[in-house]
C-alpha positions, 0 to 999 in steps of 0.5 A, a space after each residue: 710142217 713136221 709133227 713133234 712129240 707131246 709129254 707122252 712122246 707122241 706128236 704135234 706140229 713143228 715149224 720148218 718141216 713138211 709131212 703128208 697130212 690127212 688133208 693131202 693124203 688120199 685113200 691110198 692102196 697098200 703099194 702107194 701107202 708103203 712108199 709115201 705114208 708117214 713121210 717127213 721132210 726137213 727144210 732140205 726137201 730130201 727125197 729119201 727119208 732122213 736118218 735122225 741119229 740122235 739120243 736127245 733134243 735141245 731146248 731154247 730155254 729152261 722154260 721151254 724144256 719144262 713146257 715140253 715135258 708138260 706137253 705144253 710145247 711141241 717137240 721131241 724129248 728123248 729117242 727112247 720115247 720117240 724119234 723122227 725116223 722111227 715115227 715115220 716107220 710107225 706111221 707107215 705101218 699104221 697106214 698099212 695095217 689099218 691101226 690107230 697107233 703103234 710102237 716100234 721095238 728093237 726086235 720081233 721078240 721085244 714086240 711080242 714080250 712087251 705086248 703080252 706083259 703090258 696086257 696082263 698082271 699077276 693073277 691074270 690068265 693067258 690062253 695061247 695056241 701051242 703052235 708058237 715060235 720057240 721063244 714065244 713058247 718060252 715067254 708063255 710057259 716060263 717068263 709069264 708064270 714068274 710074274 704070277 701070270 697063269 697060262 694055258 696052251 691049246 690046239 689053236 685049230 680046235 675052236 672048242 679048246 679055246 672055249 674050254 680054256 677060258 677061266 674067270 681071270 682070262 684076260 688075253 688070247 695069243 696066237 700066230 697064224 700061219 704058225 711056225 713052222 707047220 703053217 697051221 691057220 687059226 680062225 682069228 675071227 672066232 678067237 676074237 669073238 670069244 675074247 670080246 664075249 669075256 672082255 679079253 683081248 686078242 694078240 696076233 703074231 702076223 709075221 708069216 702072213 705079212 700085213 699084205 696077205 692077212 689083216 688081223 685087226 679087220 678080223 677082230 683082233 685087238 693087237 698085232 705084232 710083227 718081227 719086222 726083221 722078216 719080210 718087212 726088211 726082207 734082205 737080211 740087214 737088221 732087226 726090228 719089231 712093231 706093236 699095232 693097236 688102237 690108240 687108247 690101248 697103247 696109251 693106257 697099257 703099252 706107252 708107260 711100259 715102253 717108255 720105262 723099259 726101253 725096247 725102242 727101235 734104232 733110228 738106223 734100223 727104222 730107216 732100213 725098214 722104211 726102205 724095205 716097205 717100199 718093195 714089200 709088195 713086189 717081193 712078197 708077190 714073187 716069193 708067194 708065186 715061187 712058193 706055190 710052184 715049189 709046193 706043187 713040185 714037192 708034193 709029187 716027189 717020192 720021199 715026201 711024207 707030208 707037205 703043208 702049204 696054205 695056198 693048196 686045196 689040201 691044206 688042213 685048214 683050207 677053208 679058213 685060209 680062203 676066208 681070211 688070207 688073200 694069198 698063200 705063203 712064202 713058206 713051205 713045210 714038209 717032212 722027209 721019210 728018212 727022218 733027221 738023216 734024210 733032212 740033214 742030207 737034203 740040206 747039205 746037198 743044197 747049193 742055192 738055198 742057204 741053211 738059216 733059221 731066218 725067213 722072209 728074206 730075198 734069199 731062199 732059206 731052209 731050217 730044221 726046226 727040231 734042231 734050231 728054232 724049236 730045239 728047246 721043246 721036249 720031244 713030246 711037245 714037238 711031236 704034239 706040234 707036228 715037228 718031227 725029225 724029218 721036218 723042214 721049213 723053206 722060206 722062198 726068196 726071189 731066185 728064179 723058181 726053176 733054179 730053186 726046183 732044180 736045187 731041191 730035186 738034186 737035194 731030194 736025190 741026196 736025201 734018198 
């Protein structure tokens, strides 16, 4: 049997299709869930999930169309609301994240923006950690105030700053952890507890940790967002994002925003992301192991002013990492002593690691945040975040770590 959508775009059972139901699904481990959860099969019994590239759906009669829009008859209405392939991706992510419901979006920034704007209205107040991806900072500092939403930025690693920032109209907290690009780790459970104490909600951007190495909902967060473009696809193929939360919040807050503003995910991209989920544990495990080796190598080299890696004991928030993460990271942040000139010389000398602002890819990638992902910030704002002219971020891929270390060693010599 296959599930079809009600008047809100969600799902009932349809004849002629088969799906994994609660009666057949066991308490699967993540690796199993990422291969099987949410799988829908047509009468053809296909092994790989089907791609349903359709905009709309036909009805047997005018009466059937009316009944479907009323929610009295099961079935899909329009692919901006719901689509079979996209639904498979949403259900699989729910199984992985431990969420009741989800909506998949066209990009990670579509997910972040939708989660924020549907949770606040004019006169409300948002408190966000200042260490955010550049576009997220723009949404907080520029876009939200245009609609009368008040905002404040705090040092997310300092618990007292979250507490001091609270106002009577504070309705939302927002953070990413680990942060982009300096890999700060914020105590999610503490911020969630504070949010609960004032009747607010906490949104966590969990991209850098991946759903395998950190579970924000388990730590008390109310909403989790991902750029599925990163590790979930992980092979540089497509854009995507997703918002996960409890069903009540999605029905009351996100559903109408999503339905009417149209940030929906392409069915083809959803299918690509489903394929990415199947290999996510293998890729993240190997990338994390490689990143740990490279971090250990870098910290012993001359010319490195600072190295930050969540898997190391010298990480500034190592105690929080140990408490809320089950792995290190696939990313490394470090500063070269020679500033921008040394950083550019380092990047230009690399042969295996490619210069790109993406991350979580099978290919190792490096970026200079001050001139790419965080270039829109002022010098003072970058300095406040610890992003200097010599700061570099490496996203470790699936190459042999020995080859990557050799590549980095040659680049370090060029940077000196």
